[in-house]
C-alpha positions as CSV (number, residue, x, y, z in Angstrom):
1,M,0.1,-0.1,0.0
2,I,1.2,3.4,-0.9
3,A,-1.6,6.0,-0.1
4,T,-4.8,5.9,1.9
5,A,-7.7,8.3,2.5
6,A,-11.1,7.8,4.1
7,L,-14.3,10.0,4.3
8,L,-15.9,9.0,7.7
9,P,-19.6,10.1,8.3
10,Y,-19.7,12.2,11.3
11,T,-23.3,13.7,11.4
12,S,-26.1,13.8,9.2
13,N,-24.7,16.4,7.3
14,A,-21.0,16.3,7.8
15,A,-18.1,13.9,7.3
16,W,-14.5,13.8,8.4
17,I,-11.6,13.2,6.0
18,S,-9.3,10.9,7.7
19,M,-6.0,8.9,7.2
20,V,-4.8,10.8,4.3
21,L,-1.3,9.1,4.2
22,V,1.4,8.5,1.5
23,T,4.5,6.3,1.8
24,E,7.5,8.5,2.0
25,R,9.0,7.2,-1.3
26,W,5.7,8.3,-3.1
27,R,5.2,11.7,-1.7
28,R,5.0,14.9,-3.6
29,L,3.4,13.2,-6.9
30,G,-0.1,14.2,-6.3
31,L,-1.3,11.1,-4.7
32,A,-2.7,12.8,-1.5
33,T,-4.4,15.5,-3.5
34,G,-6.0,13.1,-5.8
35,L,-7.2,10.9,-3.0
36,L,-8.4,14.2,-1.3
37,D,-10.2,15.2,-4.6
38,D,-12.1,11.7,-4.4
39,C,-13.3,12.3,-0.8
40,L,-14.6,15.8,-1.7
41,S,-16.4,14.5,-4.6
42,L,-18.0,11.8,-2.6
43,A,-18.8,14.3,0.3
44,R,-20.3,16.5,-2.5
45,S,-22.4,13.7,-3.9
46,K,-23.8,13.0,-0.5
47,A,-24.3,16.7,0.6
48,L,-21.9,16.3,3.3
49,T,-19.6,19.3,4.7
50,P,-16.1,17.8,4.9
51,W,-13.9,18.5,7.9
52,L,-10.2,17.3,8.8
53,D,-7.5,17.9,11.1
54,A,-4.1,18.4,9.8
55,T,-0.5,18.1,10.7
56,P,1.6,21.0,9.5
57,A,2.7,19.0,6.3
58,G,-0.8,18.1,5.6
59,A,-1.8,21.8,5.9
60,R,0.3,22.4,2.7
61,V,-1.9,20.0,0.9
62,Y,-5.3,21.1,2.3
63,G,-4.7,25.0,2.3
64,P,-4.7,25.3,-1.4
65,M,-7.7,23.2,-1.7
66,G,-9.8,25.6,0.2
67,F,-9.6,24.4,3.7
68,T,-9.1,26.9,6.3
69,P,-8.1,26.6,10.1
70,T,-11.2,26.8,12.3
71,H,-10.2,25.3,15.6
72,T,-7.0,24.3,17.4
73,V,-6.6,20.7,18.5
74,Q,-4.0,19.0,20.5
75,R,-2.6,15.8,19.2
76,L,-1.4,13.2,21.9
77,S,0.9,10.4,21.7
78,F,2.2,7.9,24.3
79,K,6.0,8.1,24.0
80,D,7.4,5.7,26.4
81,L,5.6,2.5,27.1
82,D,7.7,2.0,30.4
83,A,6.7,5.7,31.6
84,A,4.5,5.9,34.7
85,P,0.8,6.6,34.0
86,D,0.9,9.9,35.8
87,A,4.0,11.2,33.6
88,P,3.2,14.4,31.9
89,A,2.7,14.2,28.3
90,E,4.1,16.5,25.7
91,L,1.2,18.2,24.0
92,P,2.0,19.8,20.4
93,S,-0.7,21.9,18.8
94,Q,-2.2,21.0,15.7
95,S,-4.6,22.8,13.4
96,C,-8.0,21.7,12.7
97,L,-8.8,22.5,9.0
């Protein structure tokens, strides 16, 4: 597999574009843009408003396609499987486009 994207129903009139991923070797060839176009076409055909959240790298793809920041979200990750459960986590900010 070299690229993925999904359009997930969210509410009766909205959908979330998710898992837009491209294997490093295949990036910058328009694959993410093409998959995103497919998701947008499907959303339009079902009268759904598309939403997504983006990393800074993803925002470079989504911005030129008309997505704009609306909210700030925080992406959480568990960095150390041996860490104590009460250890503070690093919380980088991400944009929700």
